[in-house]
C-alpha positions, 0 to 999 in steps of 0.5 A: 830731298822730300816730295810731299805729293797730292795734298791739300794744301793750306799755306794762308800767308801765300793765299793757298787754301786747300789746293791740290799741290806738291811741296818739295824740300832740299836741304831743310828748306822748301825748294822749287820743282826745278831744284829736285831730282825726283829720282833721289827724293823720298815721296810721301803720298798725301793724297786724301791728306791736309798739308799745312806749315808747321805749327807756332805757338807765341806764347807759353812757358816752357823754360827756365827758372819758373817752369823749373819751380813749378816741377819741383812745386809740383811732384804729384803732377808727374803721377797725375792720370792723363785724361783721354782727350789728351791721347798724344801726352805721355804720362810719368813726366809732368803733365802741366809742367812736362820735363824739357825733352817731353816738351819737345816731344809733345809739341812736335807730336801735335805738329808744332815746330816753333814755340816761344817761351813767354816770359824770362827775367833777364837775370835768369835768362842763362837758366832759361837758355840752358833749358831751351837748349835741352828741348829738342826738335822744336825751334824757340825763343824767349821774351824778356820781362822789362815792365818792372825793370829799375834802370829803365824806370830811372831813365823814364823819370830822368827823361833820358829816352835815348839811354832807355832805348840803348839799355833795351838793346844791350839787354837783348843782346846780353840775355839772347832775348827775342822780344820785349815783354811787359808784366803788370808794369809798375805792379811789382814794384808797388807790391813790395809796399803793400800796394798794386797799381790799378790804373795806367796813371798810378805812381809807381812807388820809389821811381815817380813813373806810371804804367802809361810811360813804361808802356809808351816808352817801351813800345816806341823803343820796340819800334825804333829798334825795329824788333821783329816782334812788338812788345808782348804786353800782359795788362793790369789788373789780371783776371779781376773784374772791371779789367776789360776797361783797363785793356781797352783803354791800354790798347787805345794808349798805343795810338798807332803803335804795334802791340800784342796783348797775351792771355787776353781773356784774363784781362777781359772781365766787367763788374765791380771789385770784389764782385763775380767777374762777367764776360766783357769779350765783346768790348774787348774784341770790338777794341781789337777789331778797331786798332789794326796794330793790335794782335791778341793771343787768347789763353783758352781755359782747359778744364782740369789741373794747370799750374799758374806761373807769372811775373805778375806776383801780385796777382798770384798772392792774391790767387793764393789767399783765394784758393789756398793751397801751394803758393811760391813767389820770388823777387829778383833784384832790380828786375822782376818778381812773380809766383806759382800757384797750382790749381784745377779748373772745374767745370762745375764751378761758375768763375771757371766757366765763366773764364772757359766761355770769355775765352771762346767768345774772344775768338769768335768775336775778333774779325781778323784771325790774323790777329788773334792766335791759339794758346793756353797760356801753357800751363796757366790755363791748361797744358798746351796738349790740349790745343787739339780740343779748342780747335775742335770747339772752334770749329764746331758750334753744336759741340760749344752748344752741347758744352754751353748746356752744361755749364752753371747757370750763373756762368750761362747768365753772363755769356753770349757764346750760344748766340755765336754761329761762327765755325772756323775753317781749315784756313782759318785754323792754319792762321791762328796756329801757324801763319798768323803767329808766325807773321807776328813774330817777324819769322819770315821762314816760318808759318808758310810754304813758300820757296825758301821757307823752313821745311817745317811741314804738318800733314794731317788725316782730314778727319770729322772729328777735328780734335783726333785730327789735330792731336795725331798728325800724319807726319810731322817734318822738321827742316825737311826730315820726318820727325814724328809719324801717326803722333809718335816721335821717330827721329830726334834732331836739335832745334835752334834758339832765336834771338836778337841783338840790336845795335846800341851806343857802346857808351851806355856800358859805362853807366851799366856798369855803374848801376850793377856796381850798385844793385846787382850781386852779380857782376856786369862782366858776369851777366851776359851770355856769349853766343859761345853759350848758345851753339845751337842759337840764330840771330834775327835781324831787326828791320 
């Protein structure tokens, strides 16, 4: 038993904003005072401190084939001298792509207790889960890429919607995924033929379907299966001028269906193809504000080293051709593809500054904090350990103004950041970093401090420097146990892996088995991940 007394509690899901109150935990859950014997409880005096639920990251790349490839592609990353502001990060184990154990430690030391791996091809999900199981302390799950899946596209072409639904349900259960991920729908397949998809109605070569059909089909399937998290969408034209138009069109395509658009700043640019991209954050934010079924995470750029990794293979090839240096790509049979390109975001580069400005504009122009979440698309736009610096920018317009003045004129010319006076409150920070992501993920026991919730709690010193405040929590509590103090791990414990297994018509397995016989080098029987393979797995309910 643990008691946290006298702290200023920020628990937005339960409507608590800075109220001085006590929080009690028992058996890993938030408990009522009546359940506690105070003489047997350990007491933490939180007087003068800020108490929040543990942080929840809705989109990060922390495990699996691509993360491991990033570690191998960039051995110099482990030798990089870390910047002072990432003071809670240890050197020597990877800056942009930390090892599994360091990932768990760094997230915990920053006050995060739940993190979602944002993209895993089902074929390599076994590797993803092995790494997730190896990440200590935090709870986690994985989204499965389905936007270029051959079986799904064939079902769409043949009008077999029920078969597509049953296949998606089988796939989530077999690969122990948490949600449907859609990356550049149809684009990976077209890239094999030297083309890409640029519009929702471009045909996917060899399948006779369009990105529009893929998106709508998977969004409806997600709704029918009552998955806890809606489709997690990485749209078309990543990082390209004119991407904002297709992003807004895709949001409108959902037509009331729930959807989450990830690392949205990469898809929020105006301009002509081949030209210099300009921020279209106002256009995209307006679309979000007008569509209450849509949520976003920003993927804020952090100046310094990054390792871009995505299932959007065409965009990675294009990036590699523009900047040179290292590049790696892959193609996973019948399912997906992708690539990795290391780069450095530079303060003197007008393009990189435009990306930085666009992300902050999206944060400040999206009206509802419950539908915009803090991410850096780790490690694509920068390391997750830099979240505290982003929080400081969101909470202090004067700091933003000073940073804006340092930008190249070409970047400032196309930005409205200097016109935006909004400053996030502590309560809004609690929303975009824990309550909002938890609610959007359908994690009913996460992101709040109500009775019965998981006892995942972070306690901060209320400092004027919000970057320092959020970089080094005074205490981090996981399942009712203090696991970090003053920004350092004091207790290691295992974290759970969260997944779903929706029901489906078992007759579909005959068709899937035949598909594996024709299209896969792995057998149908060896493909599924058994529950025995996830000793720390926890199946989440659908509906």
